[in-house]
TITI-963570 format. One record per atom (N, C-alpha, C, O, CB): x, y, z. Coordinates in steps of 0.05 Angstrom, whole numbers, plus 5000, padded with zeros to 4 digits. Glycine has a CB too. Layout:
<rs>
XYZ...
</rs>
This chain:
<rs>
552955425736553755175723552955175694550655245687552454925738554755105677554155105648552254885640552454665651556755085632550454945622548554745612550054535596551954595582546354875595549254285598550554075582550254125552548154205543549453795590552354075538552254115509550553905496550453675505555154115497549353975474547653795458548853765431549253955416544753895457549453525423550553465397548453525375546153495380551553175395549453615352547553665330545853425324546853205321549053755305543253465323541353255317540253115341538252965340542653055299541553155365540653015389537953125399536452985413542653045411537353375392534853495402532353355391530253395403534853785396532553205370530153075359530252775361528852635346529753165330531852675379532052385382529652275397528552405415534652315397528852035390526451905402527251655416529051505408524351845380525951605438526151345451524451145435522451215423525251355481525150885436523650685420520650685426519050665408524750415425519950705451517050695458515650935447513250925442516650675488517051165444515751405433515151365404512851425395517551645438517051275388516551255359514451035354512851055336519151195344514550825370512550615367509750725372507850665358513050385385509450885393506850995400505951195379503551205372506951135427507851355369507051555349506151425323504051505312509451745343507551225314506751095289504150945293502450945275508950905280503850815316501350665321498950865321496850805311501450515347499351095334497251295335496651405307494351465301498051525354498751435291498351535264496751345247494951415232501051595250497351085250495850875235492950865245491150855228497250605238492550875271489850875282488251115272485851085265489950865313489551345272488151585263487351565233485251665225489951835267489051435217488451395189486051215185484351275168490851285174485851005201483550825199481050975208478850935196483950575217481251135229478851285237478051485215475751525210479551445264480151615203479551795181478151665158476251785146482051925172478951425151477651275129474751205137472951225120479151015123474351135162471651065171469851315170467551295161471750955199470951545178469351785178468751875149466651965143470852015192470751835131470351905103468051745091466351855077472851845087467851495098465651325089463051405102460951405090466251025094463151465128460751525143459351785133456951795133461451555173460951975124459752225115459252225085458652435073461652455122459551985072458851965044460952065025460252125002456352105039463452075034465552165016467451945007469651994997467252385030466551695010468151465002468751454972470451304963466851215010467251604956467651604927470451704919471351654897465551774913471851844937474551944931476451714926478351734911475552114954475851484938477551244935476251034917477250814915478251124961474051104904472650914888473150964858473551194850469650914894473150754842473550784814470850794799470850804774475250554803468650784814466050744801465150994785463450964767463950684822466351224790465451464776467451544754467151754742465251694795469451374748471451454728470351464700471551594682473751264729468051344695466851354668465351604663464551654640465051124664464951774683463452014680465252234667467652234670462452114707463952424655465352644642466652814664465452874685463352824626469152894659470653054678471552904703472253034723468953284686471552644702472352484725475252514732476052474755471652194721476952594713479752624718480552914719482752994710481452484696478853084730479553364735481653384757482053194772476953524742482953614759484953654780483853624808485153494824486253924777481453734814480353684841479953384846480353294869477753834844479053244826478552954830481252804835481452644853477252834805483352874819485952754823487152814850488252644863487852844801486953074858488153154884486653024907487852944927488153454887483953014905482352884926482952594928483252484950479452934920483252464905483952174905486752134917487151954934483852064877488652304910491352274920491452304951492752144964493252484907489952504961489952534990488652295004489652205024488352784998486452194993485151955004486951715002486951545020482451914991488351684979490051454975492351454995493051235005491051454946493551685000495751695019494751625047496051485062497051975019492351725054491151645080490751345082491351225102488451795084489851225060489450935060492150795061492350575074487950855035494250895048496850775049497950785078499250595086498750915030497550995092498351015120496950795136498250665153497851295132494350765132492850565147493650285141493950115159489850605142493950225115494349945106497249865105497949635113493149905079499050035096501749955090503850035111505749895114502550075064503350255125505350345145505850135167508150115176504450605157503849985176504449785197506549585188508049485205501949635204506649515163508649315154511449425153513349265150507849215126511749685157514449805158515649805186517949895189514450085146514149735206515049755234517749615239519449725252513049635253518149365228520849245232523149415220525249435232520948965219522649525196524649695183525149945200527450025204523849775155523050065210523250315226524850255251526550425259520450415233524450035264525849965288528849945283530550055298524849705300529649815261532449785253533550055245535750125253532749585230531950215230532850475221533550655244535650795244530750605203531850665264532250845286534650755303535950915315529750865303535150495304537450395319539950485305541850565319537350085321540050465279542450535264542950835263545250925265542250425235540750985261541051275259541051425286541351665286538951385241540651285308540651415334537951515343537851665362542551635334535851445329533151525338532351805330530951935346532951505367533051905307532452175298529552185288528852045269534352265277527952365299525252395290525152515262523452445246523652575310526952705257526952825230527652625208526352635187528953055230529552455213530252255193528052045190527551955168532852115201526651985212524351805210522151925193520951785177523251745238521652185196519652315179520352295150518652255133519252605188522952335143523752315116523552035105522851995082526652425113524251835122523951555114521051495106520451385085524851375137519151575123516251535118515351685094513651585078514651605142516351925090515552085066516451955041514951945021516752375068518851845040519851705016518151465011517551404988522751635019517551315032515951075029513151135018512251004999515750925056511851325030509051395022509051514994507051494980507751575042511151654986511251764959511151554938509851594917513851934956512351324942512251104923509351004920508450934898514150884930507950984942505250884941503451094929501451024915504250814969504051354932502451564920502751554889500851584875503351844930505251504880505651474851504151244840502851264819508751444845504251014854502750774845499750834844498450754826503350534864498750974864495851034865494951194841492851144829495151184890496551404834495851564811495951404785494151434768497751804808497951234782498151064758495750874757494550834735500750894758495050754780492750574780490150714772488450604758492350444808489850964781487451124775487351174745485251154733487451384790489651254733489651314704489151074687487651084668492351444697490350844695489950594680486950514682485750424663491750374691485850534706483050454710481150634694479150544684482350464739481850894692480251074676480250984647478250994633481251364679482650894637482850794610481150544606479850504585485650734603481150364626479550124624476550194623475050054609480049934648475750394638472950474637472150554608469950494599472350704656473950694595473350784567473150534549471450524532475550974557474950344553474950104537472349944541471049854521477349914543471549914566469049764572466649904560464849774549468749734602466550174562464250314551464150294521461950304510464450614559466450254508466350224479466249944469466349894445468850354468466049744487465949464479463349334487462749304511468349314491461749264467459249134473459748854485458148764502457449114448461848724476462448454486463048454516462048294531464848334471464848644525465448664553463048764569462548684592467848854557461448944557459149044571457148824577455748834597457849254555457048624559455148404564456348184582454847994589454348284537458848204588460248004605461748144628464148144628462147834588460248264646461548434667463248274686464848384701459448574683463048004686464647844705467447794694469147704709463247574710467947864669470547794657472847964669474947854675470547844627472448214673474548384684475248304713477648264718473748674683473348294731474148204758475247924758477047864774471748214777474347744741475447484740478347484731480047354743473847304720478947644710481747664701483547794722485847704726481847824675482447994736484048124757484647934780486947924789482548374767482647794789483147614812484947384804486647304820480447504822484647274780486347064771489247154769491147024777485446954744489547394757492247504754493547564781495947514785492247754738491947684800493047744826493847484841495847474855491047904843492147274838492747024851495346904840496946804855490446834848495646894814498046784802500546944808502646834811497746764771500247204811502547374818503647304846506047344851501747674817502047194863502947114889505146904888506646874907500647004906505346764866507446554862509646634843511346474836506046304851509746884836511646974816514447034828514647094852510647234802516547004812519247074822519547364831520947424851521347024800518147554818518247834826517047864854518248014870516748004806514847734860513647744886515647654908516047794927511147564887516947434904518747324924521347484926522447514947519347034919522247594903524647754903524148014920525848084936525447834875521848144916521248384931520748324960521448474978518848524919519348094966518848014993521347965009521548025033517047774994523447854996525947805009527148065019528248075041527947664991526948275004527948535012526348645036527448755055527848734989523748605035521948715056522348555082521948665104519048705048523048295080523348125104526048145117526548025138522747845096527848295105530648325116531248615122532948735109532648205096529948735142530349015147533249095155534149305147528449115169534548915170537348985178539149005154540549205150538448775198539148795137540848805113540049025094541749145081540648535099537449085093536449285074537549565082538549705065533349295074537249635108538249895116541249915114542250125104537349955146542649715122545649715120546449745091548349895085546849465132545149605073545849615045545449885032547049975015544349405030543250025040542450265026543050525042542650745031539550265019543950495066544550735082547350845075549350795089544450675113547550985053550051095044549551355029547351395018551550885026551551515028551351775016552351995034552851945058548451835008552552245024553752455040551752575060552452635083554652675021549252605052547252745069545552535083544452355070545552935052545352555109543652375125540752405117539252205116544052415155539852645111537152695103536452555077534452425074536552995101538252585057537852455031537952155034536552005020539852555010539752055052539851765056537251665067536251455058542251705075536151805086533551715098531351715077529751525076532851895121531251925061529251935040529551715020527651595010529252215026532051655013532751444994531951175004530851014990535651454986532651115029531950855041528950815041527950605035533050825070527451025049524551015049523350965021521550805018523351265061524451115001523451084974524050804963522350684950524651294956526450704968527250434958525550224971524650034958530150384963525050254997523350055011520550075000519149864997523450105042519650314994516950344982516750214955514750094948516250634980518950234939518950104913518749804915517249674900521450184897520249684934520049394938517349314949516349104942522349294957516249484966513649424977511449434955509749264954512949624999511649634937509849644914510249394897508349274887510249904898512749314893513449084876512148834886511448664870516349054875511948794912510848544922507848564928506448354930512248464947506748804930503948824939502148964918499748994923503848984964503249034895501549194876499049044867496949164864503249274852499248784863496948634853494748624874492348654867497748344846495448584899493448594921492248864924489848894929494648504947493849074920492749344922490849404898488949554901495049554923491449284875489549314852486949184858484749284851490749204827487048954872484548824880482949004898480549044895485148554894484349124918483049314936481849554921479649634926485049414958483349654902482449884886479949814870478149974868484749984868479949564859477749484841475149434857473049504848478549234826475449314881472949254896471849504910469649494920473549034916473349714910472349964922474150044945474149904966469449934931475550264942477450344962476250414989477550425009478950574953473650474989472350545015471150305029469850335049470250755010471550065019470449825031472349735054474449615048470049595010471749805078473549755101474049465106476249395115472449885126472049295100472549005104474748895086476548755096469948855098474648965060476848885042479449005051481548875050476148965014479449265059481849395066483249265090485649215090481349695072481649195110482749065134483848795127485948715136480549035156482348635111483248375104485848375088487748235094481148225088486048555068488448565051490748685067493048605063487848725026490248885084492348995101493548775119495948765123491349225118491848605130492848385147494548195131496648105141490448245160493648125107495247945090497948055084499947915087493747885064498048315076500648435069502448465093504948435090500148705056501348515116502948525140504148255147506548225153501348625164502548045145503447775151505547685132507547555139501147575151505247755106507147675086509947785092511947645087506247775059510048025102512648155105513748155133516148185137512348435096512048115153513048165181513147915199514147935221511248365194512147695190512147455207513647225192513747225168509347365215514647035208516246815196514646645177515646555157517446645218512146595184510546415168508846575147506746485138508646255185509946805139508446975120508146835093506246895078509847225116509946655085509746525059507246355058506046325036512246345054506346245080503946085080501546265073499746185059503445955108501546515084499446705077499546775048497446795035499646955094501946815037502246875009501046654991499546704972505246915002501646404998500646174982497646144985496246104965502045914992496646165009493746135013492146344998490146274985493046145043493046595000491646804986491846764956489846814941492747084994494146684946494446634918492546424907491246464886497246554912492346204922490545994913487646084914486046034895490845744932486846234935484146324938483346524916481246504904483746454964485146724910484546914890484446794862482646854846486547144891486346624856486446494830483946314825482846314804489046324827483146164846480846004844478246164840476546094824480445824868478046384854475746564852475646684824473546684811475846784873477946784815478046904788477446704766475946764747480747024783478446454768477946254748474946184748473746144727479546004753473746164772470946114773469246324760467246264747470046084802470046574763468546794750468946784719466946814705469547064760471346724710471746714681470246474669469346494646474746684676470046254683468646024672465646044676464145874666469645774686464746244691461846274695460646064712458345984707460546284669462145964732461045764750458645874765458846094777463245664770456345734765453945844779454445874809455745714822451545644775453446094819453646154848456246284856456546354879453345904863458146324837460646454844460146744849459246894831462746414821460746844873460147124879461947324864464247274861460447174909460747544856462347754843463247954864461648034881460647894821465848024864466848204884465948494880465848644899469848194884465248564856464248834850462748844824461749054816466649044849
</rs>
């Protein structure tokens, strides 16, 4: 008896429960990896505290940071893509290869943002070291960052990008075009990553500033970004976090007694 024929691409198709389990296991492994990194004293790879040192932007430092940042992006940001992934696999027939390209495009955008954030922060370290005024007022920078991040929660750019992230069906249908299925998958992932960076960059800068290896902050901010994009009442989370961050930042800038410093 002849073996049943297999259509091209069918050999890597996934059932929904399989891709859900794989992505959940990947995210869990990333959180465990971050915990282990901190436990063995290597959390400095995600910290900005050493950027003022000589040679802090060497190639080993940049590559180590990039690897740690991608691991953190998998842990914090990949869960918010689950609605998009579910729609994507339905439209594409459940291809594991295309799913891998989708995730690669998405994480590449966060990797680019991480490198830019590192370089900008290194520049800020140089400015602070050369400014006696800022050196004598260490609360000004975190205050300005928190106030800016809080106000960004109410910006048109924030809501414009969030609309794209909250509409996975329309997003995939709109951008799933082109000759090559592989390039289409990479493109959809990269575009979704760009919109995700567009709506979450300020919160990720807060995470970067308070210390990338601080798991408490990472868990809290990851939960906020997931709620913003994946649940119906996410706008309430956006508003609440905006008010809280802006109030905290303003309190730091005004020097209100007892106002805790985040870093």
